[in-house]
DSSP file (Angstrom, degrees, kcal/mol; ACC not computed):
  #  RESIDUE AA STRUCTURE BP1 BP2  ACC     N-H-->O    O-->H-N    N-H-->O    O-->H-N    TCO  KAPPA ALPHA  PHI   PSI    X-CA   Y-CA   Z-CA
    1    1 A M     >        0   0    0      0, 0.0     4,-2.1     0, 0.0     5,-0.2   0.000 360.0 360.0 360.0 -43.1   -5.0  134.8   54.5
    2    2 A R  H  >  +     0   0    0      1,-0.2     4,-2.7     2,-0.2    22,-0.3   0.882 360.0  55.2 -58.9 -37.4   -1.3  134.6   55.5
    3    3 A F  H  > S+     0   0    0      2,-0.2     4,-2.5     1,-0.2    -1,-0.2   0.886 104.0  53.3 -62.4 -39.0   -2.1  135.5   59.0
    4    4 A A  H  > S+     0   0    0      1,-0.2     4,-2.8     2,-0.2    -1,-0.2   0.933 111.7  46.3 -60.1 -44.3   -4.6  132.6   59.3
    5    5 A T  H  X S+     0   0    0     -4,-2.1     4,-2.8     2,-0.2     5,-0.2   0.915 110.6  54.1 -61.8 -38.6   -1.8  130.2   58.0
    6    6 A L  H  X S+     0   0    0     -4,-2.7     4,-2.0    17,-0.2    -2,-0.2   0.936 110.8  44.4 -62.2 -43.5    0.6  131.8   60.5
    7    7 A I  H  X S+     0   0    0     -4,-2.5     4,-2.5     2,-0.2    -1,-0.2   0.891 112.3  52.9 -66.5 -41.1   -1.8  131.2   63.4
    8    8 A W  H  X S+     0   0    0     -4,-2.8     4,-2.5     1,-0.2    -2,-0.2   0.935 110.5  46.6 -58.1 -44.8   -2.5  127.6   62.2
    9    9 A L  H  X S+     0   0    0     -4,-2.8     4,-2.5    15,-0.3     5,-0.2   0.874 111.4  52.8 -66.3 -35.0    1.2  126.8   62.1
   10   10 A F  H  X S+     0   0    0     -4,-2.0     4,-2.4    -5,-0.2    10,-0.3   0.924 110.4  46.5 -67.9 -39.8    1.7  128.4   65.5
   11   11 A V  H  X S+     0   0    0     -4,-2.5     4,-2.1     2,-0.2     5,-0.2   0.916 112.0  51.4 -64.3 -43.0   -1.0  126.3   67.0
   12   12 A S  H  X S+     0   0    0     -4,-2.5     4,-2.8     1,-0.2    -2,-0.2   0.922 112.0  46.0 -56.3 -47.1    0.4  123.1   65.3
   13   13 A A  H  X S+     0   0    0     -4,-2.5     4,-3.3     1,-0.2     6,-0.4   0.869 106.5  60.4 -63.2 -40.2    3.8  123.8   66.7
   14   14 A L  H  <>S+     0   0    0     -4,-2.4     5,-3.5     5,-0.3    -1,-0.2   0.924 113.4  36.6 -52.1 -47.8    2.3  124.6   70.1
   15   15 A V  H ><5S+     0   0    0     -4,-2.1     3,-1.1     3,-0.2    -2,-0.2   0.925 118.9  49.3 -77.2 -42.8    0.9  121.1   70.3
   16   16 A A  H 3<5S+     0   0    0     -4,-2.8    -2,-0.2     1,-0.2    -3,-0.2   0.878 117.5  37.2 -59.1 -42.1    3.8  119.4   68.6
   17   17 A A  T 3<5S-     0   0    0     -4,-3.3    -1,-0.2    -5,-0.2    -2,-0.1  -0.067 118.3 -98.5-107.5  32.3    6.6  120.9   70.6
   18   18 A C  T < 5S-     0   0    0     -3,-1.1    -3,-0.2     2,-0.1    -4,-0.1   0.931 101.2 -20.7  49.5  45.7    5.0  120.9   73.9
   19   19 A V  S   <S+     0   0    0     -5,-3.5     2,-0.4    -6,-0.4    -5,-0.3   0.880  82.5 164.0  91.7  95.6    4.2  124.6   73.3
   20   20 A S        -     0   0    0    -10,-0.3     2,-0.7    -9,-0.1    -1,-0.2  -0.997  33.3-129.0-133.3 139.9    6.3  126.4   70.7
   21   21 A V        +     0   0    0     -2,-0.4     2,-0.3    -8,-0.1   117,-0.1  -0.788  46.2 138.2 -89.9 121.8    5.4  129.6   69.1
   22   22 A S        +     0   0    0     -2,-0.7     2,-0.3   -16,-0.1    -8,-0.2  -0.987  17.2 167.9-155.2 163.2    5.5  129.7   65.3
   23   23 A F        +     0   0    0     27,-0.7     2,-0.2    -2,-0.3   -17,-0.2  -0.951  23.2 100.1-162.3 171.5    3.6  131.0   62.4
   24   24 A G        -     0   0    0    -22,-0.3   -15,-0.3    -2,-0.3     2,-0.3  -0.736  41.2-128.4 135.8 170.8    4.2  131.4   58.6
   25   25 A S    >   -     0   0    0     -2,-0.2     3,-1.9   -16,-0.1    -2,-0.1  -0.848  47.1 -81.5-145.3-178.7    3.5  130.0   55.3
   26   26 A H  T 3  S+     0   0    0      1,-0.3     0, 0.0    -2,-0.3     0, 0.0   0.759 132.3  49.7 -62.1 -22.4    5.5  129.0   52.2
   27   27 A E  T 3  S+     0   0    0      2,-0.1    -1,-0.3   -25,-0.0     2,-0.1   0.304  81.7 129.6 -97.0   6.8    5.4  132.7   51.2
   28   28 A T    <   -     0   0    0     -3,-1.9     2,-0.6     1,-0.1    43,-0.1  -0.448  47.0-151.7 -72.1 135.8    6.5  134.0   54.7
   29   29 A K  B     -A   70   0A   0     41,-0.6    41,-2.7    -2,-0.1    43,-0.1  -0.943  13.2-146.4-102.9 113.3    9.4  136.4   54.5
   30   30 A R        -     0   0    0     -2,-0.6     2,-0.1    39,-0.2    39,-0.1  -0.360  20.6-104.9 -78.5 154.6   11.6  136.3   57.6
   31   31 A A        -     0   0    0    103,-0.2     2,-0.3    -2,-0.1     3,-0.2  -0.461  32.2-151.4 -77.0 150.3   13.4  139.3   59.0
   32   32 A T  S    S+     0   0    0      1,-0.1    -1,-0.0    -2,-0.1     0, 0.0  -0.859  70.5  38.1-120.9 159.7   17.1  139.7   58.5
   33   33 A G  S    S+     0   0    0     -2,-0.3     2,-0.4     1,-0.3    -1,-0.1   0.689  70.9 156.6  72.9  23.1   19.6  141.4   60.7
   34   34 A V        -     0   0    0     -3,-0.2     2,-0.4   128,-0.1    -1,-0.3  -0.658  27.5-154.2 -78.9 134.0   18.0  140.3   63.9
   35   35 A N  B     +H  161   0B   0    126,-2.7   126,-3.0    -2,-0.4     2,-0.3  -0.903  27.1 142.4-108.5 136.4   20.5  140.4   66.8
   36   36 A Y        -     0   0    0     -2,-0.4     2,-0.5   124,-0.2   124,-0.2  -0.971  46.4-118.2-165.3 160.6   20.2  138.2   69.9
   37   37 A S        -     0   0    0    119,-0.3   122,-0.1    -2,-0.3     3,-0.1  -0.970  39.4-119.9-110.8 124.5   22.2  136.3   72.4
   38   38 A E        -     0   0    0     -2,-0.5     5,-0.0     1,-0.1     7,-0.0  -0.288  36.1 -97.5 -61.9 141.7   21.3  132.5   72.4
   39   39 A P        -     0   0    0      0, 0.0    -1,-0.1     0, 0.0     6,-0.1  -0.322  44.3-122.5 -56.4 141.6   20.1  131.2   75.7
   40   40 A S    >   -     0   0    0      1,-0.2     3,-1.8    -3,-0.1     4,-0.0  -0.268  51.7 -20.7 -80.8 172.4   22.8  129.5   77.7
   41   41 A S  T 3  S+     0   0    0      1,-0.3    -1,-0.2    -2,-0.1     3,-0.1  -0.227 118.8  37.3 -54.8 139.5   22.9  125.9   79.0
   42   42 A P  T 3  S+     0   0    0      0, 0.0    16,-0.8     0, 0.0    -1,-0.3  -0.953 107.0  83.5 -90.9  12.9   20.9  123.8   79.6
   43   43 A F  E <   -B   57   0A   0     -3,-1.8     2,-0.4    14,-0.2    14,-0.2  -0.596  59.8-171.7 -77.5 144.1   19.2  125.2   76.6
   44   44 A A  E     -B   56   0A   0     12,-1.9    12,-2.7    -2,-0.3    -4,-0.1  -0.990  29.7 -99.7-134.5 143.0   20.4  123.9   73.2
   45   45 A R  E     -B   55   0A   0     -2,-0.4     2,-0.4    10,-0.2    10,-0.3  -0.293  31.0-153.7 -64.7 141.8   19.6  125.1   69.8
   46   46 A E        -     0   0    0      8,-3.2     2,-0.8     2,-0.1     8,-0.5  -0.965  14.2-131.9-115.5 136.3   17.0  123.1   67.9
   47   47 A D        +     0   0    0     -2,-0.4     2,-0.4     6,-0.1     6,-0.1  -0.811  44.2 156.7 -85.9 103.9   17.1  123.2   64.0
   48   48 A R        -     0   0    0     -2,-0.8     3,-0.4     3,-0.2    -2,-0.1  -0.992  40.8-154.5-135.7 138.8   13.5  123.9   63.0
   49   49 A S  S    S+     0   0    0     -2,-0.4    -1,-0.1     1,-0.2    -2,-0.0   0.647  89.0  69.3 -81.2 -17.2   12.0  125.3   59.9
   50   50 A D  S    S+     0   0    0    -28,-0.1   -27,-0.7   -41,-0.0     2,-0.3   0.661 105.1  33.8 -79.7 -16.4    8.8  126.6   61.5
   51   51 A V  S    S-     0   0    0     -3,-0.4    16,-0.2   -29,-0.2    -3,-0.2  -0.865  75.7-122.5-133.4 169.9   10.6  129.4   63.5
   52   52 A D  S    S-     0   0    0     14,-1.6     2,-0.3     1,-0.3    15,-0.2   0.899  96.7  -0.1 -78.2 -39.7   13.5  131.7   63.1
   53   53 A G  E     + C   0  66A   0     13,-1.9    13,-2.2    -6,-0.1     2,-0.3  -0.995  64.4 179.7-150.2 143.2   15.2  130.4   66.3
   54   54 A A  E     - C   0  65A   0     -8,-0.5    -8,-3.2    -2,-0.3     2,-0.4  -0.979   5.9-174.3-152.4 139.2   14.5  127.8   69.0
   55   55 A W  E     -BC  45  64A   0      9,-2.6     9,-2.5    -2,-0.3     2,-0.4  -0.998  11.3-163.5-135.5 127.4   16.3  126.6   72.0
   56   56 A K  E     -BC  44  63A   0    -12,-2.7   -12,-1.9    -2,-0.4     2,-0.8  -0.907  20.3-138.4-121.7 140.7   15.1  123.7   74.2
   57   57 A N  E >>  -B   43   0A   0      5,-2.7     4,-2.8    -2,-0.4     3,-0.8  -0.855  18.1-161.3 -90.0 109.1   15.9  122.6   77.7
   58   58 A S  T 34 S+     0   0    0     -2,-0.8    -1,-0.1   -16,-0.8   -15,-0.1   0.680  83.5  63.3 -72.9 -13.4   16.1  118.8   77.2
   59   59 A R  T 34 S+     0   0    0    -17,-0.2    -1,-0.2     1,-0.1   -16,-0.0   0.825 126.1   5.8 -76.5 -30.1   15.7  118.2   80.9
   60   60 A N  T <4 S-     0   0    0     -3,-0.8    82,-0.4     2,-0.1    -2,-0.2   0.447  94.3-116.5-131.5  -4.6   12.2  119.7   81.3
   61   61 A G     <  +     0   0    0     -4,-2.8    -3,-0.1     1,-0.2    79,-0.1   0.384  57.5 153.0  82.8  -3.2   11.1  120.5   77.7
   62   62 A N        -     0   0    0     -5,-0.3    -5,-2.7    -6,-0.1     2,-0.4  -0.272  28.2-158.3 -63.6 148.2   10.8  124.3   78.3
   63   63 A L  E     -CD  56 140A   0     77,-2.8    77,-2.5    -7,-0.2     2,-0.5  -0.990  18.0-164.3-135.7 130.3   11.4  126.1   74.9
   64   64 A I  E     +CD  55 139A   0     -9,-2.5    -9,-2.6    -2,-0.4     2,-0.3  -0.958  30.1 154.9-108.3 130.5   12.5  129.7   74.0
   65   65 A S  E     -CD  54 138A   0     73,-2.3    73,-3.1    -2,-0.5     2,-0.3  -0.994  26.8-159.9-153.0 160.4   11.8  130.6   70.4
   66   66 A F  E     -CD  53 137A   0    -13,-2.2   -13,-1.9    -2,-0.3   -14,-1.6  -0.999   6.4-173.9-144.1 146.4   11.1  133.5   68.1
   67   67 A I  E     - D   0 136A   0     69,-2.3    69,-2.6    -2,-0.3     2,-0.3  -0.977   5.6-160.2-136.0 153.6    9.6  133.9   64.7
   68   68 A T  E     - D   0 135A   0     -2,-0.3     2,-0.3    67,-0.2    67,-0.2  -0.909   6.6-171.0-128.4 153.7    9.2  136.8   62.3
   69   69 A D  E     - D   0 134A   0     65,-1.5    65,-3.0    -2,-0.3     2,-0.4  -0.925  13.9-165.6-145.0 119.3    6.9  137.5   59.4
   70   70 A C  E     +AD  29 133A   0    -41,-2.7   -41,-0.6    -2,-0.3    63,-0.3  -0.839  63.0  13.0-114.0 146.9    7.7  140.5   57.1
   71   71 A H        +     0   0    0     61,-3.3     2,-0.6    -2,-0.4    -1,-0.2   0.782  69.0 170.1  68.4  29.6    5.4  142.2   54.6
   72   72 A D    >   -     0   0    0     60,-0.5     3,-0.9    -3,-0.3    -1,-0.2  -0.641  27.1-151.5 -75.5 117.3    2.1  140.5   55.5
   73   73 A E  T 3  S+     0   0    0     -2,-0.6    -1,-0.2     1,-0.2    -2,-0.1   0.832  91.3  64.0 -60.9 -32.2   -0.5  142.4   53.6
   74   74 A S  T 3  S-     0   0    0     -3,-0.1    -1,-0.2     1,-0.1    -2,-0.0   0.812  80.8-163.7 -68.1 -27.5   -3.1  141.7   56.3
   75   75 A D    <   -     0   0    0     -3,-0.9    -2,-0.1     1,-0.1    -1,-0.1   0.910  14.7-153.9  45.4  61.5   -1.3  143.7   59.0
   76   76 A P        -     0   0    0      0, 0.0    -1,-0.1     0, 0.0    -4,-0.0  -0.311  17.2-105.4 -64.9 145.4   -3.2  142.1   61.8
   77   77 A P    >>  -     0   0    0      0, 0.0     4,-2.0     0, 0.0     3,-0.7  -0.316  30.9-110.9 -65.9 156.1   -3.5  144.1   65.1
   78   78 A L  H 3> S+     0   0    0      1,-0.2     4,-2.3     2,-0.2     5,-0.2   0.839 118.0  56.9 -62.8 -35.4   -1.3  143.0   68.0
   79   79 A E  H 3> S+     0   0    0      1,-0.2     4,-2.5     2,-0.2    -1,-0.2   0.829 106.6  51.4 -61.0 -32.6   -4.4  141.8   70.0
   80   80 A T  H <> S+     0   0    0     -3,-0.7     4,-2.2     2,-0.2    -2,-0.2   0.888 109.3  49.2 -71.2 -43.3   -5.2  139.5   67.0
   81   81 A I  H  X S+     0   0    0     -4,-2.0     4,-1.9     2,-0.2    -2,-0.2   0.916 114.8  44.4 -63.4 -43.3   -1.7  138.1   66.9
   82   82 A V  H  X S+     0   0    0     -4,-2.3     4,-1.6     2,-0.2    -2,-0.2   0.965 113.1  50.1 -66.8 -51.1   -1.8  137.4   70.7
   83   83 A S  H  < S+     0   0    0     -4,-2.5     4,-0.5     1,-0.2    -2,-0.2   0.891 111.3  48.9 -54.7 -44.1   -5.2  135.9   70.7
   84   84 A G  H >< S+     0   0    0     -4,-2.2     3,-1.2     1,-0.2    -1,-0.2   0.896 108.1  54.5 -62.3 -41.2   -4.4  133.6   67.7
   85   85 A A  H >< S+     0   0    0     -4,-1.9     3,-0.6     1,-0.2    -1,-0.2   0.779 104.6  54.8 -66.5 -26.1   -1.2  132.4   69.4
   86   86 A M  G >< S+     0   0    0     -4,-1.6     3,-1.8     1,-0.2    -1,-0.2   0.514  81.2  93.5 -82.1  -6.2   -3.2  131.5   72.5
   87   87 A N  G <  S+     0   0    0     -3,-1.2    -1,-0.2    -4,-0.5    -2,-0.1   0.736  73.5  64.7 -51.9 -29.2   -5.5  129.3   70.5
   88   88 A G  G <  S+     0   0    0     -3,-0.6     2,-0.5    -4,-0.2    -1,-0.3   0.562  90.1  81.6 -82.3  -4.3   -3.5  126.2   71.1
   89   89 A L    <   -     0   0    0     -3,-1.8     3,-0.4    27,-0.1     2,-0.2  -0.855  63.4-159.3-100.5 128.5   -4.3  126.4   75.0
   90   90 A S  E    S+E  115   0A   0     25,-2.6    25,-2.1    -2,-0.5     3,-0.1  -0.617  80.3  30.3 -94.1 167.3   -7.5  125.1   76.3
   91   91 A D  E    S-     0   0A   0     -2,-0.2    -1,-0.2    23,-0.2    22,-0.1   0.836  92.6-162.9  51.4  35.8   -8.7  126.3   79.8
   92   92 A L  E     +     0   0A   0     -3,-0.4     2,-0.4    22,-0.1    22,-0.2  -0.239  16.2 179.3 -55.1 129.9   -6.9  129.6   78.9
   93   93 A K  E     -E  113   0A   0     20,-2.5    20,-2.1    -3,-0.1     2,-0.6  -0.973  21.5-141.6-133.8 122.6   -6.3  131.9   81.8
   94   94 A Y  E     +E  112   0A   0     -2,-0.4    18,-0.2    18,-0.2     3,-0.1  -0.711  19.9 176.6 -83.0 121.9   -4.4  135.3   81.4
   95   95 A E  E    S+     0   0A   0     16,-2.5     2,-0.3    -2,-0.6    17,-0.2   0.827  71.6   4.3 -85.0 -41.5   -2.2  135.8   84.4
   96   96 A K  E     -E  111   0A   0     15,-1.9    15,-2.6     2,-0.0     2,-0.4  -0.988  58.2-173.6-154.1 135.4   -0.7  139.1   83.1
   97   97 A R  E     +E  110   0A   0     -2,-0.3     2,-0.3    13,-0.2    13,-0.2  -0.999  16.8 168.4-136.6 127.4   -1.3  141.4   80.1
   98   98 A E  E     -E  109   0A   0     11,-2.4    11,-2.1    -2,-0.4    -2,-0.0  -0.950  31.9-149.2-137.9 159.0    0.9  144.4   79.4
   99   99 A A        +     0   0    0     -2,-0.3     9,-0.2     9,-0.2     2,-0.1  -0.640  34.8 174.9-125.7  73.9    1.4  146.8   76.5
  100  100 A P        -     0   0    0      0, 0.0     7,-2.1     0, 0.0     2,-0.5  -0.368  37.9-108.1 -80.4 159.6    5.1  147.7   76.9
  101  101 A M  E     -I  106   0C   0      5,-0.2     2,-0.5    -2,-0.1     5,-0.2  -0.749  36.6-165.8 -77.9 131.1    7.1  149.8   74.5
  102  102 A I  E >   -I  105   0C   0      3,-3.7     3,-1.5    -2,-0.5    27,-0.1  -0.948  68.1 -27.9-127.5 107.7    9.5  147.5   72.6
  103  103 A Q  T 3  S-     0   0    0     -2,-0.5    -1,-0.1     1,-0.3     3,-0.1   0.918 128.5 -46.5  52.8  45.8   12.4  149.1   70.7
  104  104 A G  T 3  S+     0   0    0      1,-0.2     2,-0.4    26,-0.0    -1,-0.3   0.534 122.8  99.2  78.0   4.6   10.3  152.2   70.3
  105  105 A R  E <  S-I  102   0C   0     -3,-1.5    -3,-3.7    25,-0.0    -1,-0.2  -0.925  79.7-104.4-124.6 148.0    7.1  150.4   69.2
  106  106 A E  E     +I  101   0C   0     -2,-0.4    23,-0.6    -5,-0.2     2,-0.2  -0.461  50.0 170.3 -68.0 143.2    4.0  149.4   71.2
  107  107 A G  E     - F   0 128A   0     -7,-2.1     2,-0.4    21,-0.2    21,-0.2  -0.769  28.3-121.6-138.1-177.1    4.0  145.7   71.9
  108  108 A R  E     - F   0 127A   0     19,-2.5    19,-2.6    -2,-0.2     2,-0.4  -0.998  14.9-171.0-134.6 139.9    2.1  143.2   73.9
  109  109 A R  E     -EF  98 126A   0    -11,-2.1   -11,-2.4    -2,-0.4     2,-0.4  -0.999  12.1-178.4-128.3 131.5    3.4  140.8   76.6
  110  110 A V  E     -EF  97 125A   0     15,-2.5    15,-3.0    -2,-0.4     2,-0.5  -0.997  16.7-163.6-136.7 134.2    1.1  138.1   77.9
  111  111 A L  E     +EF  96 124A   0    -15,-2.6   -16,-2.5    -2,-0.4   -15,-1.9  -0.985  29.7 165.5-114.9 122.6    1.7  135.5   80.6
  112  112 A A  E     -EF  94 123A   0     11,-2.5    11,-2.5    -2,-0.5     2,-0.3  -0.930  24.7-157.5-140.6 158.2   -0.9  132.8   80.3
  113  113 A S  E     +EF  93 122A   0    -20,-2.1   -20,-2.5    -2,-0.3     2,-0.3  -0.937  31.1 121.2-133.0 156.6   -1.7  129.3   81.5
  114  114 A G  E     - F   0 121A   0      7,-2.1     7,-3.4    -2,-0.3     2,-0.4  -0.941  55.4 -71.9 176.6-157.4   -3.8  126.6   80.1
  115  115 A K  E     -EF  90 120A   0    -25,-2.1   -25,-2.6    -2,-0.3     2,-0.5  -0.973  21.6-161.4-130.4 141.1   -3.5  123.0   78.9
  116  116 A V  E >  S- F   0 119A   0      3,-2.4     3,-2.2    -2,-0.4   -27,-0.1  -0.982  89.7 -16.8-117.2 117.8   -2.0  121.5   75.8
  117  117 A D  T 3  S-     0   0    0     -2,-0.5    -1,-0.1     1,-0.3   -28,-0.1   0.849 130.5 -53.2  49.5  39.8   -3.4  118.0   75.3
  118  118 A G  T 3  S+     0   0    0      1,-0.2    -1,-0.3     3,-0.0    -3,-0.0   0.469 112.2 121.9  82.6   1.2   -4.5  117.9   78.9
  119  119 A V  E <   -F  116   0A   0     -3,-2.2    -3,-2.4    24,-0.0    -1,-0.2  -0.879  69.7-115.3-103.4 128.2   -1.1  118.9   80.3
  120  120 A P  E     +F  115   0A   0      0, 0.0    23,-2.7     0, 0.0    24,-0.4  -0.408  48.4 170.9 -58.9 122.8   -0.9  122.0   82.4
  121  121 A S  E     -FG 114 142A   0     -7,-3.4    -7,-2.1    21,-0.3     2,-0.3  -0.835  23.9-150.7-134.3 168.3    1.2  124.5   80.6
  122  122 A Q  E     -FG 113 141A   0     19,-2.8    19,-2.0    -2,-0.3     2,-0.3  -0.964   6.9-166.1-138.8 157.3    2.3  128.1   80.7
  123  123 A I  E     -FG 112 140A   0    -11,-2.5   -11,-2.5    -2,-0.3     2,-0.5  -0.994  12.0-164.4-141.4 136.8    3.4  130.7   78.1
  124  124 A D  E     -FG 111 139A   0     15,-2.6    15,-1.8    -2,-0.3     2,-0.4  -0.976  26.9-175.3-113.8 110.9    5.1  134.1   78.3
  125  125 A L  E     -FG 110 138A   0    -15,-3.0   -15,-2.5    -2,-0.5     2,-0.4  -0.896  16.6-169.9-117.9 135.7    4.6  135.7   74.9
  126  126 A V  E     +FG 109 137A   0     11,-3.1    11,-2.6    -2,-0.4     2,-0.4  -0.986  11.4 177.4-123.3 132.7    6.0  139.0   73.5
  127  127 A A  E     +FG 108 136A   0    -19,-2.6   -19,-2.5    -2,-0.4     2,-0.3  -1.000   9.9 146.2-138.2 140.3    4.6  140.4   70.2
  128  128 A F  E     -FG 107 135A   0      7,-2.1     7,-3.2    -2,-0.4     2,-0.4  -0.970  33.3-125.4-158.5 166.3    5.5  143.6   68.4
  129  129 A K  E     + G   0 134A   0    -23,-0.6     2,-0.3    -2,-0.3     5,-0.2  -0.950  23.7 171.9-123.9 144.3    5.8  145.1   64.9
  130  130 A R  E >   - G   0 133A   0      3,-2.1     3,-0.7    -2,-0.4    -2,-0.0  -0.907  65.0 -15.9-156.8 123.2    8.7  146.9   63.4
  131  131 A D  T 3  S-     0   0    0     -2,-0.3     3,-0.1     1,-0.3   -60,-0.1   0.937 128.0 -44.3  51.6  56.4    9.3  148.1   59.9
  132  132 A N  T 3  S+     0   0    0      1,-0.2   -61,-3.3   -62,-0.1   -60,-0.5   0.625 117.7 111.2  67.9  17.4    6.6  145.9   58.2
  133  133 A C  E <   -DG  70 130A   0     -3,-0.7    -3,-2.1   -63,-0.3     2,-0.5  -0.924  58.8-142.9-123.4 148.7    7.6  142.9   60.2
  134  134 A I  E     -DG  69 129A   0    -65,-3.0   -65,-1.5    -2,-0.3     2,-0.5  -0.901  16.8-165.1-103.1 133.4    5.8  140.9   63.0
  135  135 A Y  E     -DG  68 128A   0     -7,-3.2    -7,-2.1    -2,-0.5     2,-0.4  -0.976   9.5-179.9-122.2 130.6    7.9  139.5   65.8
  136  136 A I  E     -DG  67 127A   0    -69,-2.6   -69,-2.3    -2,-0.5     2,-0.4  -0.968   3.3-178.2-128.1 119.3    6.7  136.9   68.3
  137  137 A L  E     +DG  66 126A   0    -11,-2.6   -11,-3.1    -2,-0.4     2,-0.4  -0.912  13.9 179.9-110.6 139.9    9.1  135.8   71.1
  138  138 A S  E     -DG  65 125A   0    -73,-3.1   -73,-2.3    -2,-0.4     2,-0.4  -0.978  28.6-163.2-145.0 151.8    7.9  133.1   73.4
  139  139 A Y  E     +DG  64 124A   0    -15,-1.8   -15,-2.6    -2,-0.4     2,-0.4  -0.993  28.7 169.9-131.2 126.6    8.9  131.0   76.4
  140  140 A V  E     +DG  63 123A   0    -77,-2.5   -77,-2.8    -2,-0.4     2,-0.3  -0.984   6.4 130.5-142.4 147.7    6.7  128.0   76.9
  141  141 A G  E     - G   0 122A   0    -19,-2.0   -19,-2.8    -2,-0.4     2,-0.1  -0.983  56.9 -55.8-173.9 176.1    6.7  124.8   79.1
  142  142 A V  E >>  - G   0 121A   0    -82,-0.4     3,-1.5    -2,-0.3     4,-1.2  -0.437  52.4-117.3 -67.6 145.2    4.8  122.6   81.4
  143  143 A Q  H >> S+     0   0    0    -23,-2.7     3,-0.6     1,-0.3     4,-0.5   0.886 110.4  59.6 -59.2 -41.4    3.5  124.4   84.5
  144  144 A S  H 34 S+     0   0    0    -24,-0.4    -1,-0.3     1,-0.2   -23,-0.1   0.752 118.7  27.6 -60.8 -24.3    5.6  122.3   86.9
  145  145 A A  H X> S+     0   0    0     -3,-1.5     3,-1.1   -85,-0.1     4,-0.6   0.445  91.0 101.7-117.9   2.6    8.8  123.4   85.4
  146  146 A F  H X< S+     0   0    0     -4,-1.2     3,-0.9    -3,-0.6     4,-0.5   0.886  80.4  51.8 -54.7 -48.4    7.9  126.8   83.9
  147  147 A A  T 3< S+     0   0    0     -4,-0.5     3,-0.5     1,-0.2     4,-0.4   0.714  94.0  74.7 -65.5 -21.1    9.5  128.9   86.7
  148  148 A A  T <4 S+     0   0    0     -3,-1.1    -1,-0.2     1,-0.2    -2,-0.2   0.841 110.8  22.5 -59.1 -39.3   12.8  127.1   86.4
  149  149 A D  S XX S+     0   0    0     -3,-0.9     4,-1.1    -4,-0.6     3,-1.1   0.281  88.3 107.8-114.2   8.6   13.9  128.8   83.2
  150  150 A H  H 3> S+     0   0    0     -3,-0.5     4,-1.8    -4,-0.5     3,-0.5   0.860  77.2  57.3 -60.2 -35.7   11.8  132.0   83.2
  151  151 A A  H 3> S+     0   0    0     -4,-0.4     4,-1.9     1,-0.3    -1,-0.3   0.788  98.9  61.3 -69.2 -25.7   14.8  134.2   83.9
  152  152 A Q  H <> S+     0   0    0     -3,-1.1     4,-1.9     2,-0.2    -1,-0.3   0.872 105.1  48.0 -66.7 -37.1   16.6  132.8   80.8
  153  153 A F  H  X S+     0   0    0     -4,-1.1     4,-2.8    -3,-0.5    -2,-0.2   0.906 108.4  52.7 -72.4 -39.1   13.7  134.3   78.7
  154  154 A D  H  X S+     0   0    0     -4,-1.8     4,-2.1     1,-0.2    -2,-0.2   0.909 111.0  48.1 -61.9 -38.9   13.9  137.6   80.4
  155  155 A H  H  X S+     0   0    0     -4,-1.9     4,-1.1     2,-0.2    -1,-0.2   0.874 110.3  52.3 -65.5 -40.2   17.6  137.6   79.5
  156  156 A F  H >X S+     0   0    0     -4,-1.9     3,-0.6     2,-0.2     4,-0.5   0.938 109.2  49.9 -57.3 -49.1   16.8  136.6   75.9
  157  157 A L  H >< S+     0   0    0     -4,-2.8     3,-1.4     1,-0.2    -2,-0.2   0.915 104.8  57.1 -56.8 -47.8   14.4  139.5   75.6
  158  158 A E  H 3< S+     0   0    0     -4,-2.1    -1,-0.2     1,-0.3    -2,-0.2   0.820 114.7  39.4 -54.9 -32.1   17.0  142.0   77.0
  159  159 A R  H << S+     0   0    0     -4,-1.1     2,-0.4    -3,-0.6    -1,-0.3   0.380  89.1 106.9-104.1   3.3   19.3  141.1   74.2
  160  160 A F    <<  +     0   0    0     -3,-1.4     2,-0.4    -4,-0.5  -124,-0.2  -0.733  44.3 178.3 -84.6 127.3   16.9  140.7   71.4
  161  161 A H  B     -H   35   0B   0   -126,-3.0  -126,-2.7    -2,-0.4    -3,-0.0  -0.968  17.3-152.4-136.2 119.7   17.1  143.5   68.8
  162  162 A A              0   0    0     -2,-0.4  -128,-0.1  -128,-0.2  -129,-0.1  -0.646 360.0 360.0 -82.1 144.2   15.1  143.9   65.6
  163  163 A P              0   0    0      0, 0.0    -1,-0.1     0, 0.0  -129,-0.1   0.551 360.0 360.0 -71.8 360.0   16.7  145.8   62.9
């Protein structure tokens, strides 16, 4: 049940923030001890309750974010997590799907395009599980500006470490 709420909140945030990855419920337990380096300028931190961390480029609306959910009894498979996260995009097209090892755990990385409220958008999403926690890291933006900050997301991923 929590997973369904998690996906619903993700889709809501995707639409509301011009594509932001988020999930959770009032009962969500966030991971502690996560280490990362914040994206540099032109990204600025946004204070949001629906994700663990979010940084937005105010010039083009591109967003880097991550969210965690620990001790979810439903323990959804990674494919279900990714599929649910993509529900906010219409005309969905997967451009790349990978199953990389992330911090010693199998993960998923998906690059996809589609539309949010009719606006062509793209998302690069990474999902993995570690020690009873789900981690979803994402980079999202309008298609015309997506390439501009994609390297910032790769840099963020390199420095992200789950406990």
